[in-house]
PASEBA-1860 file (N, C-alpha, C; in nm, 3 decimals):
! residues 123
1> MKLHLSRT> 0.446/-0.062/1.129/0.458/0.060/1.204/0.327/0.136/1.194 ~ 0.282/0.191/1.305/0.162/0.272/1.305/0.199/0.417/1.284 ~ 0.115/0.486/1.209/0.132/0.629/1.185/0.015/0.702/1.246 ~ 0.038/0.823/1.294/-0.070/0.903/1.351/-0.057/1.046/1.304 ~ -0.170/1.107/1.271/-0.175/1.248/1.236/-0.251/1.321/1.345 ~ -0.225/1.451/1.358/-0.298/1.528/1.457/-0.441/1.554/1.412 ~ -0.466/1.552/1.279/-0.602/1.569/1.229/-0.615/1.493/1.097 ~ -0.732/1.438/1.075/-0.756/1.372/0.947/-0.880/1.425/0.879
9> DGLYTFSG> -0.977/1.476/0.953/-1.097/1.537/0.896/-1.163/1.453/0.788 ~ -1.166/1.322/0.806/-1.231/1.235/0.709/-1.151/1.208/0.583 ~ -1.027/1.249/0.580/-0.942/1.225/0.463/-0.891/1.082/0.464 ~ -0.859/1.032/0.347/-0.788/0.904/0.340/-0.642/0.930/0.375 ~ -0.596/0.865/0.480/-0.456/0.876/0.521/-0.405/0.738/0.559 ~ -0.274/0.725/0.552/-0.211/0.599/0.590/-0.203/0.593/0.742 ~ -0.253/0.484/0.798/-0.249/0.468/0.943/-0.145/0.366/0.986 ~ -0.079/0.302/0.890/0.028/0.209/0.920/0.081/0.143/0.795
17> YGDGYVTV> 0.191/0.073/0.811/0.249/-0.003/0.700/0.340/-0.110/0.756 ~ 0.367/-0.209/0.675/0.456/-0.317/0.712/0.504/-0.386/0.586 ~ 0.567/-0.499/0.602/0.621/-0.571/0.488/0.507/-0.623/0.400 ~ 0.488/-0.562/0.284/0.388/-0.608/0.189/0.247/-0.555/0.208 ~ 0.227/-0.458/0.298/0.093/-0.404/0.318/0.100/-0.259/0.367 ~ -0.012/-0.190/0.351/-0.033/-0.060/0.415/-0.172/-0.063/0.475 ~ -0.197/0.022/0.573/-0.332/0.041/0.622/-0.373/0.185/0.594 ~ -0.494/0.199/0.545/-0.551/0.331/0.516/-0.676/0.344/0.601
25> NGKRHESN> -0.677/0.445/0.686/-0.789/0.466/0.779/-0.824/0.337/0.853 ~ -0.720/0.263/0.891/-0.738/0.142/0.970/-0.766/0.015/0.892 ~ -0.781/0.023/0.759/-0.810/-0.095/0.678/-0.684/-0.139/0.604 ~ -0.653/-0.267/0.615/-0.531/-0.324/0.555/-0.549/-0.347/0.405 ~ -0.444/-0.312/0.328/-0.442/-0.333/0.183/-0.310/-0.402/0.148 ~ -0.319/-0.505/0.063/-0.200/-0.583/0.027/-0.175/-0.586/-0.123 ~ -0.242/-0.498/-0.198/-0.219/-0.491/-0.343/-0.205/-0.345/-0.383 ~ -0.163/-0.322/-0.506/-0.139/-0.187/-0.556/-0.258/-0.097/-0.525
33> LLVSPTRL> -0.228/0.027/-0.492/-0.329/0.116/-0.436/-0.301/0.259/-0.478 ~ -0.406/0.333/-0.512/-0.397/0.475/-0.544/-0.477/0.549/-0.438 ~ -0.412/0.644/-0.371/-0.477/0.714/-0.260/-0.466/0.865/-0.280 ~ -0.579/0.932/-0.268/-0.582/1.078/-0.262/-0.660/1.113/-0.136 ~ -0.660/1.238/-0.094/-0.734/1.271/0.028/-0.883/1.235/0.022 ~ -0.941/1.231/-0.098/-1.084/1.206/-0.110/-1.120/1.075/-0.180 ~ -1.021/1.001/-0.228/-1.051/0.878/-0.302/-0.945/0.771/-0.277 ~ -0.993/0.648/-0.268/-0.906/0.532/-0.253/-0.941/0.436/-0.367
41> TPGWTSHD> -0.841/0.400/-0.447/-0.863/0.314/-0.563/-0.772/0.192/-0.555 ~ -0.824/0.078/-0.509/-0.744/-0.044/-0.509/-0.716/-0.088/-0.652 ~ -0.600/-0.149/-0.674/-0.567/-0.205/-0.804/-0.549/-0.102/-0.914 ~ -0.487/0.013/-0.884/-0.471/0.117/-0.987/-0.391/0.066/-1.106 ~ -0.305/-0.031/-1.084/-0.236/-0.100/-1.191/-0.221/-0.246/-1.149 ~ -0.221/-0.332/-1.247/-0.201/-0.474/-1.215/-0.055/-0.512/-1.228 ~ 0.028/-0.415/-1.260/0.169/-0.442/-1.287/0.257/-0.427/-1.164 ~ 0.372/-0.494/-1.169/0.477/-0.466/-1.072/0.567/-0.358/-1.134
49> FDALSEDD> 0.668/-0.315/-1.062/0.750/-0.203/-1.108/0.807/-0.225/-1.248 ~ 0.862/-0.343/-1.272/0.928/-0.369/-1.400/0.832/-0.372/-1.518 ~ 0.703/-0.386/-1.493/0.605/-0.393/-1.602/0.521/-0.266/-1.615 ~ 0.555/-0.161/-1.540/0.479/-0.036/-1.552/0.485/0.016/-1.696 ~ 0.377/0.081/-1.738/0.369/0.131/-1.875/0.333/0.279/-1.876 ~ 0.343/0.341/-1.992/0.301/0.480/-2.007/0.154/0.496/-1.969 ~ 0.072/0.395/-1.997/-0.070/0.403/-1.963/-0.091/0.417/-1.812 ~ -0.008/0.350/-1.734/-0.019/0.363/-1.588/0.005/0.508/-1.545
57> FALLAATD> 0.102/0.572/-1.606/0.133/0.710/-1.570/0.034/0.808/-1.632 ~ -0.027/0.771/-1.744/-0.132/0.854/-1.804/-0.252/0.861/-1.709 ~ -0.279/0.751/-1.639/-0.386/0.751/-1.540/-0.358/0.853/-1.430 ~ -0.234/0.859/-1.384/-0.197/0.958/-1.283/-0.206/1.100/-1.339 ~ -0.165/1.116/-1.464/-0.168/1.248/-1.527/-0.311/1.300/-1.543 ~ -0.407/1.210/-1.550/-0.547/1.250/-1.568/-0.611/1.302/-1.439 ~ -0.542/1.292/-1.328/-0.596/1.342/-1.201/-0.569/1.492/-1.189 ~ -0.634/1.555/-1.092/-0.610/1.698/-1.070/-0.504/1.723/-0.962
65> AEILILGT> -0.433/1.619/-0.924/-0.331/1.632/-0.819/-0.216/1.721/-0.866 ~ -0.168/1.802/-0.775/-0.051/1.887/-0.801/0.078/1.813/-0.769 ~ 0.069/1.722/-0.672/0.186/1.647/-0.627/0.158/1.499/-0.646 ~ 0.245/1.431/-0.719/0.228/1.290/-0.751/0.342/1.211/-0.688 ~ 0.306/1.115/-0.604/0.405/1.033/-0.534/0.391/0.888/-0.580 ~ 0.503/0.825/-0.610/0.504/0.683/-0.645/0.582/0.608/-0.538 ~ 0.515/0.518/-0.469/0.580/0.430/-0.372/0.623/0.303/-0.444 ~ 0.753/0.280/-0.452/0.807/0.174/-0.538/0.832/0.042/-0.466
73> GRSFRFPH> 0.779/0.024/-0.348/0.798/-0.102/-0.276/0.901/-0.088/-0.165 ~ 0.971/-0.196/-0.138/1.067/-0.197/-0.027/1.186/-0.104/-0.048 ~ 1.221/-0.082/-0.174/1.337/0.003/-0.202/1.301/0.107/-0.308 ~ 1.377/0.213/-0.309/1.356/0.321/-0.405/1.400/0.279/-0.544 ~ 1.317/0.307/-0.641/1.350/0.288/-0.782/1.282/0.401/-0.858 ~ 1.347/0.451/-0.962/1.285/0.556/-1.041/1.249/0.501/-1.178 ~ 1.125/0.525/-1.223/1.084/0.473/-1.353/1.158/0.543/-1.467 ~ 1.170/0.474/-1.578/1.235/0.529/-1.696/1.161/0.657/-1.740
81> PRLTQPLL> 1.234/0.762/-1.778/1.169/0.888/-1.820/1.066/0.869/-1.932 ~ 1.086/0.771/-2.017/0.988/0.745/-2.123/0.850/0.715/-2.064 ~ 0.846/0.647/-1.951/0.719/0.610/-1.889/0.648/0.730/-1.827 ~ 0.725/0.825/-1.778/0.665/0.939/-1.709/0.631/1.053/-1.804 ~ 0.652/1.035/-1.933/0.623/1.139/-2.032/0.481/1.195/-2.021 ~ 0.377/1.113/-1.998/0.243/1.170/-1.984/0.233/1.273/-1.871 ~ 0.308/1.251/-1.764/0.309/1.348/-1.654/0.384/1.474/-1.693 ~ 0.499/1.458/-1.754/0.578/1.573/-1.794/0.502/1.662/-1.892
89> ATGRSLEA> 0.420/1.602/-1.976/0.341/1.678/-2.073/0.240/1.770/-2.004 ~ 0.204/1.739/-1.880/0.110/1.823/-1.805/0.182/1.927/-1.720 ~ 0.315/1.926/-1.724/0.392/2.021/-1.644/0.413/1.977/-1.500 ~ 0.377/1.853/-1.470/0.396/1.802/-1.334/0.505/1.697/-1.334 ~ 0.560/1.674/-1.218/0.664/1.573/-1.206/0.618/1.467/-1.107 ~ 0.696/1.363/-1.100/0.667/1.250/-1.013/0.776/1.240/-0.908 ~ 0.735/1.224/-0.784/0.830/1.201/-0.675/0.826/1.051/-0.644 ~ 0.934/0.982/-0.673/0.941/0.838/-0.647/1.021/0.815/-0.519
97> MDTQAACR> 0.975/0.720/-0.438/1.042/0.686/-0.312/0.995/0.549/-0.268 ~ 1.063/0.491/-0.170/1.016/0.363/-0.120/0.877/0.381/-0.057 ~ 0.804/0.274/-0.043/0.664/0.282/0.001/0.649/0.345/0.139 ~ 0.737/0.312/0.232/0.724/0.370/0.366/0.741/0.522/0.362 ~ 0.840/0.570/0.289/0.859/0.715/0.275/0.741/0.778/0.203 ~ 0.687/0.709/0.104/0.571/0.761/0.031/0.451/0.779/0.124 ~ 0.428/0.684/0.213/0.317/0.694/0.308/0.334/0.814/0.400 ~ 0.453/0.830/0.454/0.479/0.941/0.546/0.466/1.075/0.476
105> TYNILAAE> 0.524/1.086/0.357/0.521/1.211/0.281/0.378/1.246/0.243 ~ 0.304/1.148/0.195/0.164/1.171/0.158/0.086/1.224/0.277 ~ 0.098/1.162/0.394/0.022/1.205/0.511/0.050/1.350/0.547 ~ 0.175/1.391/0.540/0.209/1.530/0.571/0.142/1.624/0.471 ~ 0.152/1.593/0.343/0.095/1.679/0.240/-0.057/1.681/0.246 ~ -0.120/1.567/0.270/-0.266/1.562/0.282/-0.314/1.644/0.401 ~ -0.241/1.638/0.512/-0.277/1.715/0.631/-0.265/1.866/0.608 ~ -0.181/1.904/0.511/-0.165/2.045/0.475/-0.265/2.088/0.368
113> DRKVICAL> -0.364/2.002/0.339/-0.466/2.029/0.237/-0.409/2.047/0.098 ~ -0.301/1.977/0.069/-0.241/1.983/-0.065/-0.312/1.884/-0.156 ~ -0.313/1.913/-0.285/-0.369/1.821/-0.385/-0.262/1.717/-0.418 ~ -0.267/1.607/-0.346/-0.164/1.504/-0.357/-0.229/1.371/-0.392 ~ -0.157/1.290/-0.465/-0.201/1.154/-0.493/-0.081/1.062/-0.474 ~ -0.106/0.945/-0.417/0.001/0.850/-0.390/-0.033/0.717/-0.457 ~ 0.052/0.675/-0.548/0.036/0.548/-0.618/0.136/0.449/-0.559 ~ 0.084/0.345/-0.498/0.171/0.248/-0.431/0.177/0.117/-0.507
121> LLP> 0.297/0.063/-0.515/0.319/-0.071/-0.568/0.350/-0.160/-0.448 ~ 0.262/-0.254/-0.423/0.279/-0.344/-0.309/0.303/-0.485/-0.360 ~ 0.397/-0.556/-0.297/0.425/-0.693/-0.342/0.309/-0.787/-0.319
END
């Protein structure tokens, strides 16, 4: 599915997604990806959902993002609270959703100039 925003102003935004991939600013990605309006980081974790660790979430906690989105793949899954402890310690929470919803939500928040980061787990 292709996504379109009314403005992007050079921001990293999702321009599409499908089974096992997303496109960011027209470039296809098929592995785990961390996206903020100003930075794109392929391979933010080498783990799949079941192998996520506190260290993976500590990486997210180290960002200056106010809103943290986790795209969990084809279906919604929420990580164990023990794993998200590094985020909770900073006073922020994590919004987990399936990857397609994460892409759409991220684009809306990025277009509103919000400090958002989206961590995607792709098969």
